[in-house]
C-alpha positions as CSV (number, residue, x, y, z in Angstrom):
1,M,90.3,97.4,98.4
2,D,87.6,99.4,99.6
3,L,87.9,103.5,99.9
4,M,87.5,103.2,103.5
5,F,90.4,100.6,103.7
6,K,92.5,102.8,100.9
7,N,91.5,105.6,103.1
8,F,92.9,104.3,106.3
9,I,96.2,103.1,104.8
10,L,97.2,106.9,103.5
11,L,96.3,107.9,106.8
12,F,98.2,105.4,108.2
13,I,101.5,106.6,106.0
14,I,101.1,110.2,106.3
15,L,101.4,109.4,110.0
16,G,104.0,107.7,110.0
17,M,106.0,110.7,107.5
18,L,105.6,112.7,110.2
19,H,107.6,110.5,112.5
20,I,110.5,110.3,110.7
21,L,112.4,112.8,111.0
22,V,112.1,112.7,114.9
23,G,112.2,108.3,115.0
24,K,116.0,108.3,115.7
25,I,115.4,110.9,118.6
26,R,111.6,108.6,120.3
27,Q,114.0,104.6,119.9
28,K,114.6,104.9,123.4
29,W,111.2,106.1,124.9
30,Y,109.3,104.0,122.1
31,T,109.5,100.5,123.9
32,E,108.3,102.1,126.9
33,T,105.0,103.9,125.8
34,V,103.7,101.4,123.2
35,S,102.2,97.7,123.8
36,A,104.2,94.8,122.1
37,V,100.7,94.4,120.2
38,G,101.0,98.0,118.9
39,R,104.6,97.1,118.4
40,G,104.0,94.3,115.8
41,S,101.0,95.9,114.1
42,L,102.6,98.9,113.4
43,E,105.9,96.9,112.4
44,A,103.6,94.4,110.0
45,V,102.0,97.3,108.0
46,K,105.2,99.2,107.9
47,S,107.5,96.0,106.2
48,Y,104.2,95.5,104.0
49,L,103.6,98.8,102.7
50,D,107.3,98.8,103.0
51,P,109.6,96.9,102.3
52,Q,113.2,98.7,101.6
53,N,112.2,101.4,104.2
54,I,111.7,104.0,102.0
55,F,109.7,106.0,104.6
56,A,112.6,104.9,106.9
57,A,110.0,103.9,110.1
58,G,112.4,101.5,109.8
59,N,114.5,104.6,112.2
60,L,112.2,103.9,115.3
61,F,111.8,99.9,115.0
62,Q,116.0,98.8,114.7
63,Q,117.5,100.7,118.2
64,A,113.9,99.6,120.1
65,K,114.9,95.9,118.4
66,L,118.4,95.2,120.2
């Protein structure tokens, strides 16, 4: 991986971490405010980088899928 891509991934992880505490609060608005492409992209990257949900970003997706 080149340095620019690694920095992008790191930034993505850091931004995701900022939402750990508010993920459950944001669940009910998530599907209304993020496009299907945006949701799919975030879920794909998140599941690849954090398959065990250590950063708890899955909190945001759990309710939205129901």
